[in-house]
C-alpha positions in Angstrom: -12.4 -2.2 -13.4 -9.0 -0.4 -13.9 -10.5 2.0 -16.2 -13.5 2.8 -14.1 -11.3 3.1 -11.2 -9.0 5.8 -12.9 -12.1 7.3 -13.9 -13.5 7.5 -10.4 -10.3 8.9 -9.1 -10.1 11.8 -11.8 -14.0 12.7 -11.0 -13.1 12.8 -7.0 -9.8 14.9 -6.9 -10.6 17.1 -3.7 -12.3 20.3 -4.7 -10.2 23.3 -4.0 -10.9 27.0 -4.0 -8.6 29.9 -3.1 -5.5 31.3 -5.2 -2.5 28.9 -4.6 -0.7 28.9 -7.8 0.1 25.1 -7.8 -1.5 23.2 -4.7 -4.6 21.9 -6.7 -2.4 20.7 -9.5 0.1 18.9 -7.1 -2.8 16.8 -5.9 -4.0 15.9 -9.1 -0.3 15.2 -10.3 0.6 12.6 -7.2 -2.9 11.1 -7.4 -3.2 10.7 -11.3 0.3 9.4 -12.1 -0.4 5.6 -11.8 1.2 3.2 -9.7 0.1 -0.7 -9.5 -2.9 0.4 -7.4 -2.3 -2.7 -5.7 -4.2 -2.1 -2.5 -7.7 -0.8 -4.1 -7.3 -4.0 -6.5 -7.2 -6.1 -3.3 -10.3 -4.8 -2.1 -11.9 -4.9 -5.7 -10.9 -9.0 -6.0 -12.3 -9.8 -2.5 -15.6 -8.2 -3.1 -16.1 -9.0 -6.9 -15.6 -12.8 -5.5 -18.1 -12.2 -2.4 -20.6 -9.7 -3.0 -20.2 -8.4 -6.8 -23.2 -6.3 -6.5 -21.1 -4.0 -4.3 -18.4 -3.6 -6.8 -19.1 -0.2 -7.6 -19.6 1.4 -4.3 -16.2 -0.3 -3.3 -14.6 2.4 -5.8 -15.0 4.8 -2.5 -12.8 2.1 -0.5 -10.4 1.8 -3.2 -9.7 5.8 -3.3 -9.6 6.3 0.4 -6.9 3.3 0.7 -5.1 4.8 -2.5 -5.2 8.5 -0.9 -3.6 7.4 2.4 -0.8 5.0 0.8 -0.1 7.8 -1.6 0.4 10.3 1.1 2.5 7.7 2.9 4.8 7.8 -0.2 5.1 11.5 -0.6 6.4 11.6 3.2 8.6 8.8 2.6 10.5 10.3 -0.2 10.9 13.6 1.4 14.5 14.9 2.5 14.2 14.1 6.3 13.5 10.6 5.2 14.6 8.9 2.3 15.5 12.1 0.1 14.1 10.4 -3.3 13.8 12.1 -6.6 11.9 9.5 -8.4 8.5 7.8 -7.8 6.3 5.7 -10.0 8.3 7.1 -12.8 8.1 10.9 -12.3 9.6 13.3 -10.0 8.6 13.3 -6.5 6.4 16.1 -5.2 9.2 18.0 -3.3 11.5 18.0 -6.2 8.7 18.8 -8.9 7.4 21.7 -6.7 8.7 22.2 -3.1 9.3 20.4 0.4 6.4 22.5 1.9 3.9 21.6 -0.8 4.9 17.9 -0.5 4.3 18.0 3.1 0.9 19.7 2.6 -0.3 17.6 0.0 0.6 14.5 2.0 -1.2 16.1 4.9 -4.4 16.7 2.9 -4.5 13.2 1.3 -4.2 11.5 4.6 -7.4 13.5 5.8 -9.1 13.1 2.4 -9.0 9.4 2.9 -11.5 9.6 5.7 -13.7 12.2 4.2 -14.2 9.8 1.1 -15.1 6.9 3.3 -17.6 9.1 5.2 -19.2 10.1 2.1 -19.6 6.6 0.7 -22.8 5.0 -0.2 -22.5 2.3 2.9 -24.2 1.8 5.9 -23.3 3.5 8.9 -21.7 0.8 10.6 -20.2 -0.3 7.7 -18.6 3.1 7.3 -17.3 2.9 10.7 -15.6 -0.3 10.6 -14.0 1.2 7.4 -12.7 4.1 8.8 -11.7 2.3 12.0 -9.7 -0.6 9.8 -8.1 2.3 8.0 -7.0 4.2 10.7 -5.7 1.5 12.7 -3.6 0.3 10.4 -2.5 3.1 8.6 -1.7 5.2 11.7 0.5 5.5 15.0 -0.4 1.6 15.5 0.5 0.1 12.2 2.3 1.9 9.2 3.4 5.2 10.9 4.9 3.1 13.6 6.5 1.0 11.1 8.0 4.2 9.5 9.2 5.5 12.8 10.9 2.4 13.6 12.5 2.4 10.4 13.7 5.7 10.4 15.3 5.5 13.9 17.3 2.4 13.3 18.8 3.5 10.2 22.3 2.3 10.8 21.5 0.2 13.4 21.2 -3.4 12.2 18.3 -5.0 14.1 17.9 -8.8 14.8 15.3 -10.6 12.0 12.2 -10.8 14.2 12.3 -7.1 14.9 12.8 -6.5 11.1 9.8 -8.7 10.6 7.8 -6.6 13.1 8.9 -3.3 11.7 7.7 -4.2 8.0 4.8 -6.0 9.3 3.5 -2.4 10.3 5.2 -0.1 7.7 4.0 -2.5 4.6 1.9 -5.4 6.0 -0.9 -3.8 7.9 -2.2 -1.5 5.1 -2.4 -4.3 2.9 -4.0 -6.6 5.4 -6.4 -3.4 5.8 -7.5 -3.4 2.3 -8.4 -7.0 2.5 -10.4 -6.7 5.7 -12.2 -3.8 4.1 -13.2 -6.0 1.2 -14.7 -8.6 3.7 -16.2 -5.6 5.7 -18.2 -4.3 2.5 -18.9 -8.0 1.4 -20.8 -8.2 4.7 -18.6 -11.5 5.6 -17.6 -11.0 9.1 -16.4 -14.8 8.9 -13.6 -13.9 6.5 -12.3 -10.5 8.2 -10.0 -12.1 10.4 -8.5 -15.0 7.8 -8.4 -12.3 5.0 -6.6 -9.9 7.4 -4.0 -12.3 8.6 -3.4 -13.4 5.1 -2.8 -9.6 4.2 0.1 -9.5 6.9 1.8 -12.3 5.3 1.5 -10.9 1.8 2.9 -7.5 3.0 5.9 -9.4 4.6 6.4 -11.0 1.1 6.1 -7.8 -0.7 8.9 -6.1 1.3 11.1 -8.9 1.0 10.6 -8.7 -2.7 11.1 -4.8 -2.7 14.1 -5.3 -0.8 15.4 -7.9 -3.4 14.2 -5.8 -6.3 16.0 -2.5 -5.2 19.5 -4.4 -5.0 19.1 -6.0 -8.3 16.8 -3.6 -10.3 17.9 -0.4 -12.2 16.1 2.8 -11.7 14.4 3.1 -15.1 12.6 -0.6 -14.2 11.6 0.2 -10.5 10.5 3.8 -11.4 12.2 5.1 -8.1 15.8 5.2 -6.7 17.4 1.7 -6.3 20.5 0.6 -4.3 19.2 2.8 -1.7 18.9 0.8 1.5 22.4 0.0 2.6 21.8 2.0 5.7 18.4 0.4 6.2 17.1 -2.7 8.0 16.0 -4.6 4.8 16.0 -8.2 4.4 19.0 -8.1 1.9 21.1 -5.9 4.3 20.8 -8.2 7.1 20.7 -11.5 5.3 22.5 -11.1 2.3 20.8 -11.6 -1.2 20.5 -15.1 -1.4 19.0 -15.9 1.8 16.7 -13.0 1.5 15.5 -14.9 -2.1 15.1 -18.0 0.5 13.0 -16.1 2.6 10.8 -14.6 0.0 10.3 -18.1 -1.5 9.3 -19.5 2.1 6.8 -16.9 2.0 5.5 -17.2 -1.2 4.9 -20.8 -0.3 2.8 -19.9 2.8 0.8 -17.5 0.8 -0.1 -20.2 -1.6 -1.1 -22.4 1.2 -3.2 -19.8 3.0 -4.9 -18.8 -0.4 -6.0 -22.8 -0.5 -7.9 -22.2 2.5 -10.1 -19.8 1.1 -13.6 -20.4 -0.2 -13.2 -21.4 -4.1 -14.6 -18.0 -6.0 -12.5 -15.9 -3.5 -9.2 -18.1 -3.9 -9.8 -17.7 -7.7 -10.2 -14.0 -7.8 -7.1 -13.3 -5.2 -5.0 -15.8 -7.3 -5.8 -14.1 -10.6 -4.5 -10.6 -9.2 -1.6 -12.1 -7.5 -0.1 -14.6 -10.1 2.1 -11.8 -11.5 3.3 -10.9 -7.9 4.0 -13.8 -5.8 7.6 -14.7 -7.2 8.3 -11.6 -8.8 11.6 -11.6 -6.7 12.7 -14.4 -9.2 11.9 -12.9 -12.4 15.4 -11.5 -13.5 
C-alpha cells in the first residue's frame, strides 16, 4: 500500500499552467519528500479491516489529509512561527525557495485537499461527510485553533489541562479525523465516534512523545530541529522529562485499552500499524 500511495501522489500532483519559475516544482518537492504518511495510513488501516474493496478509493482521502497536513507543516515552519530550517530531513520550503512561495504553496495545498475529495469516486453523501470531517478538524475549530493558542501563549506557561486542550486541537483532531474518515468510507456509522475518540487519545500520545523526542533526540534522527520547545507549552517544558514520560506511559496504556474494545479485525489492523509508535518515547 505504501508504494501504491506514493505513486498515487505523484500521479495526482496538481496541474499548474503558467510561467512561474518554481511554483510547480515547490509543490512536487514538498509532497514527495516522504515523511511517515501516518494520517493516510490510519485511513488505510481502518478501510483494510472494515471494507477492503474500498481500499483503492481510500487513496483519495489519504492524499487529501496528507495535503492538508503538509500545508500545516509548511506554515508551522515559517519564520513568523517556528522559523525552522529542516523538515522531514530536507530544507523547509521557505529556506529552499522563499517565504512567499512557502505561504502560497501551503495555501494551495489547503484548497487542493478539498478539491481531491470532491473528485473522489465516492457517493456524494460520503464526499460531504469526508469534506466536513477534514474541514472541521483541520480548520478554525481544530488544528488552526490549536496552532493559534500555541503561538499566542509562547513564553506564557499554561496549566496542564489547557495544554491538553491545545494539543487535542493542534495534533489530535487531524489524527481523529483520519480514523473517522476511514469509518465513513467503510460505511460503519457505528464506529465513527469510537474511532474519532480513539484518535484524540492517540493524537495526545503522539504530541507528548514528540515533546519527549524533541528533548532527547538529535537533528539527524528527528529530521527537523530539536531542543526548540523551550519557550512553548510542551509537556516536557511544563512537567519535566521524567513526568512527561510517565504521562506518555499512561496514555499508551489507555490506547491499548481502547484498541481492545474494537472488533478483532479492526484491532489487529490498527495494532499492526501502531506497534512501532505506541512506546516510541522509551526506545532511547
